[in-house]
Backbone as CSV, one residue per row, in Angstrom:
resi,resn,N_x,N_y,N_z,CA_x,CA_y,CA_z,C_x,C_y,C_z
1,LEU,124.619,-23.070,132.935,125.684,-23.106,131.959,126.514,-24.370,132.204
2,VAL,126.750,-25.109,131.170,127.574,-26.320,131.233,128.800,-26.084,130.355
3,VAL,129.974,-26.236,130.940,131.232,-26.034,130.206,132.027,-27.335,130.250
4,ILE,132.483,-27.781,129.102,133.304,-28.989,129.029,134.770,-28.574,129.120
5,LEU,135.383,-28.877,130.242,136.791,-28.538,130.443,137.710,-29.605,129.869
6,LYS,137.229,-30.855,129.904,138.010,-31.968,129.358,137.040,-33.067,128.945
7,GLY,137.285,-33.653,127.781,136.484,-34.780,127.340,135.474,-34.430,126.261
8,LYS,134.488,-35.312,126.144,133.456,-35.184,125.110,132.198,-35.848,125.634
9,ILE,131.038,-35.179,125.476,129.773,-35.735,125.943,128.691,-35.605,124.879
10,PHE,127.699,-36.472,124.977,126.456,-36.351,124.222,125.473,-35.732,125.202
11,ASP,125.061,-34.504,124.947,124.265,-33.727,125.881,122.808,-33.673,125.435
12,VAL,121.887,-33.832,126.391,120.451,-33.816,126.100,119.745,-32.869,127.058
13,CYS,118.900,-32.011,126.497,118.059,-31.108,127.293,116.611,-31.351,126.889
14,VAL,115.708,-31.352,127.871,114.279,-31.550,127.619,113.517,-30.396,128.253
15,ASP,112.631,-29.778,127.489,111.837,-28.657,127.969,110.731,-29.161,128.893
16,LEU,110.761,-28.746,130.161,109.746,-29.140,131.146,108.802,-27.983,131.492
17,ARG,108.877,-26.890,130.744,108.011,-25.739,130.993,106.654,-25.993,130.347
18,LYS,105.658,-26.302,131.167,104.343,-26.705,130.655,103.671,-25.643,129.792
19,ASN,103.966,-24.378,129.984,103.351,-23.321,129.186,104.119,-23.016,127.900
20,SER,105.143,-23.807,127.605,105.983,-23.597,126.429,105.449,-24.381,125.235
21,ASN,105.632,-23.819,124.036,105.212,-24.561,122.832,106.211,-25.657,122.469
22,THR,107.308,-25.771,123.217,108.268,-26.862,123.003,108.301,-27.823,124.199
23,PHE,107.261,-27.787,125.044,107.188,-28.686,126.206,107.349,-30.140,125.752
24,GLY,108.254,-30.860,126.416,108.473,-32.272,126.113,109.402,-32.523,124.942
25,LYS,109.860,-31.481,124.300,110.792,-31.639,123.172,112.215,-31.681,123.702
26,SER,113.051,-32.466,123.031,114.449,-32.572,123.454,115.370,-31.948,122.427
27,ASN,116.535,-31.549,122.887,117.586,-31.010,122.051,118.863,-31.764,122.415
28,CYS,119.560,-32.269,121.425,120.767,-33.062,121.658,121.958,-32.427,120.946
29,ALA,123.130,-32.530,121.560,124.346,-31.978,120.960,125.565,-32.729,121.479
30,ILE,126.582,-32.802,120.646,127.888,-33.313,121.066,128.702,-32.106,121.515
31,LEU,129.233,-32.158,122.734,130.065,-31.076,123.266,131.462,-31.605,123.562
32,LYS,132.476,-30.841,123.156,133.873,-31.222,123.356,134.583,-30.195,124.223
33,SER,135.784,-30.539,124.634,136.597,-29.644,125.457,136.580,-28.221,124.899
34,GLY,136.335,-27.261,125.806,136.312,-25.861,125.414,134.958,-25.358,124.977
35,GLU,133.989,-26.246,124.828,132.657,-25.832,124.402,131.729,-25.709,125.604
36,ALA,130.692,-24.879,125.440,129.736,-24.637,126.514,128.325,-24.646,125.953
37,LEU,127.374,-24.859,126.855,125.960,-24.865,126.481,125.165,-24.172,127.578
38,TYR,124.336,-23.217,127.173,123.435,-22.561,128.112,122.117,-23.323,128.111
39,ILE,121.675,-23.732,129.279,120.409,-24.450,129.418,119.464,-23.564,130.222
40,PRO,118.367,-23.120,129.609,117.437,-22.240,130.324,116.794,-22.915,131.527
41,LYS,116.367,-22.112,132.471,115.633,-22.599,133.633,114.380,-23.323,133.142
42,GLY,114.068,-24.462,133.779,112.883,-25.224,133.390,113.162,-26.365,132.434
43,PHE,114.429,-26.658,132.199,114.810,-27.763,131.318,115.467,-28.877,132.136
44,ALA,115.189,-30.113,131.757,115.915,-31.258,132.304,117.224,-31.377,131.523
45,HIS,118.246,-31.912,132.166,119.548,-32.033,131.516,120.192,-33.358,131.877
46,GLY,120.728,-34.025,130.876,121.478,-35.251,131.095,122.534,-35.406,130.019
47,TYR,123.479,-36.289,130.264,124.510,-36.487,129.251,125.104,-37.883,129.348
48,LEU,125.684,-38.292,128.245,126.409,-39.552,128.112,127.856,-39.182,127.812
49,THR,128.785,-39.718,128.594,130.193,-39.395,128.347,130.738,-40.231,127.190
50,HIS,131.543,-39.592,126.373,132.191,-40.274,125.249,133.670,-40.508,125.530
51,SER,134.209,-39.799,126.500,135.631,-39.909,126.819,135.819,-40.690,128.116
52,ARG,136.968,-41.275,128.272,137.278,-42.022,129.490,137.310,-41.094,130.708
53,GLU,137.816,-39.884,130.511,137.859,-38.902,131.594,137.193,-37.618,131.110
54,ASN,136.268,-37.100,131.908,135.543,-35.873,131.582,135.557,-34.955,132.789
55,ILE,135.754,-33.665,132.533,135.622,-32.655,133.575,134.592,-31.658,133.063
56,ILE,133.500,-31.542,133.812,132.379,-30.703,133.395,132.095,-29.695,134.497
57,LEU,132.006,-28.438,134.115,131.739,-27.360,135.057,130.291,-26.901,134.882
58,TYR,129.540,-26.887,135.997,128.156,-26.423,136.000,128.077,-25.081,136.713
59,ASN,127.350,-24.149,136.123,127.023,-22.896,136.796,125.504,-22.893,136.924
60,LEU,124.997,-23.011,138.160,123.557,-23.140,138.395,122.918,-21.794,138.717
61,SER,121.599,-21.715,138.517,120.880,-20.468,138.778,120.514,-20.308,140.257
62,LYS,120.648,-21.368,141.045,120.404,-21.271,142.488,121.281,-22.283,143.206
63,ILE,121.306,-22.223,144.526,122.116,-23.132,145.331,121.651,-24.573,145.107
64,TYR,122.607,-25.464,144.861,122.307,-26.882,144.658,121.863,-27.517,145.973
65,LYS,120.701,-28.178,145.922,120.180,-28.904,147.080,119.843,-30.327,146.632
66,PRO,120.644,-31.302,147.040,120.396,-32.689,146.622,118.972,-33.158,146.905
67,SER,118.362,-32.669,147.979,117.003,-33.098,148.334,115.963,-32.637,147.309
68,GLU,116.280,-31.619,146.504,115.353,-31.115,145.486,115.616,-31.714,144.109
69,GLN,116.627,-32.538,144.010,117.021,-33.108,142.730,115.990,-34.127,142.254
70,THR,115.682,-34.083,140.982,114.772,-35.030,140.356,115.323,-35.375,138.977
71,GLY,114.593,-36.140,138.220,115.078,-36.481,136.889,114.117,-37.381,136.151
72,ILE,114.531,-37.774,134.971,113.745,-38.637,134.082,114.623,-39.823,133.706
73,ILE,114.069,-41.014,133.758,114.827,-42.211,133.388,115.378,-42.054,131.960
74,TRP,116.587,-42.491,131.757,117.301,-42.254,130.497,116.604,-42.841,129.273
75,ASN,115.938,-43.979,129.429,115.336,-44.660,128.281,113.812,-44.487,128.238
76,ASP,113.334,-43.321,128.652,111.901,-43.047,128.676,111.279,-43.252,127.289
77,LYS,110.180,-43.981,127.257,109.521,-44.327,125.988,108.853,-43.119,125.335
78,ILE,108.313,-42.198,126.132,107.648,-41.021,125.568,108.660,-40.103,124.878
79,LEU,109.770,-39.822,125.536,110.788,-38.932,124.959,111.533,-39.593,123.805
80,ASN,111.756,-40.906,123.895,112.370,-41.686,122.818,113.687,-41.066,122.319
81,ILE,114.576,-40.760,123.234,115.873,-40.172,122.885,116.830,-41.283,122.456
82,ASN,117.486,-41.088,121.329,118.444,-42.076,120.828,119.810,-41.813,121.465
83,TRP,120.077,-42.491,122.552,121.347,-42.338,123.265,122.473,-43.114,122.590
84,GLU,122.142,-43.947,121.607,123.123,-44.759,120.873,123.912,-45.684,121.788
85,ILE,123.253,-46.167,122.836,123.869,-47.111,123.763,122.755,-47.983,124.326
86,LYS,123.043,-49.247,124.538,122.025,-50.178,125.040,122.084,-50.368,126.549
87,LYS,123.301,-50.402,127.114,123.469,-50.662,128.542,124.433,-49.656,129.165
88,PRO,123.938,-48.452,129.454,124.827,-47.455,130.055,125.138,-47.794,131.507
89,ILE,126.230,-47.250,132.007,126.562,-47.354,133.429,125.856,-46.186,134.114
90,LEU,124.940,-46.490,135.032,124.135,-45.470,135.701,124.431,-45.421,137.191
91,SER,124.272,-44.245,137.768,124.373,-44.121,139.224,123.164,-44.807,139.849
92,SER,123.260,-45.143,141.116,122.118,-45.780,141.797,120.919,-44.841,141.790
93,ARG,121.132,-43.533,141.892,120.041,-42.560,141.831,119.364,-42.579,140.465
94,ASP,120.159,-42.562,139.407,119.603,-42.527,138.054,118.840,-43.802,137.700
95,LYS,119.221,-44.916,138.275,118.512,-46.174,138.021,117.084,-46.141,138.559
96,LYS,116.828,-45.296,139.561,115.523,-45.240,140.227,114.608,-44.144,139.688
97,LEU,115.038,-43.403,138.687,114.242,-42.283,138.187,112.960,-42.767,137.501
98,ASN,111.946,-41.922,137.556,110.667,-42.207,136.903,110.664,-41.694,135.476
99,GLY,109.571,-41.971,134.775,109.431,-41.542,133.391,108.919,-40.113,133.258
100,PHE,108.920,-39.643,132.021,108.470,-38.292,131.698,106.994,-38.085,132.060
101,LYS,106.206,-39.149,132.078,104.773,-39.012,132.384,104.537,-38.338,133.743
102,ASN,105.494,-38.410,134.650,105.372,-37.729,135.952,105.417,-36.213,135.826
103,PHE,105.868,-35.704,134.670,105.937,-34.270,134.444,104.729,-33.761,133.652
104,LEU,103.865,-34.676,133.219,102.688,-34.267,132.434,101.600,-33.707,133.313
């Protein structure tokens, strides 16, 4: 569960469940303060902030372990998500992420 306590984000979820008929499909939404989004287990999640300051609350299905964290590079050619930005500010971790093909 993702809850926006302050700010506004462009939220993206990608289905990584290989046995799903929506595998590899993305869902995008704009979320504002007071809004929430439930993301089922087996989905990748990322977001672009629209506000200068954002407070986002995550409720996870299991204990967070940084060593198990993975992801997909934001500008993956296969997923072709329109982030509406050319040069985002990325964390050093996010800059090193691989493409969606690693999940195929």
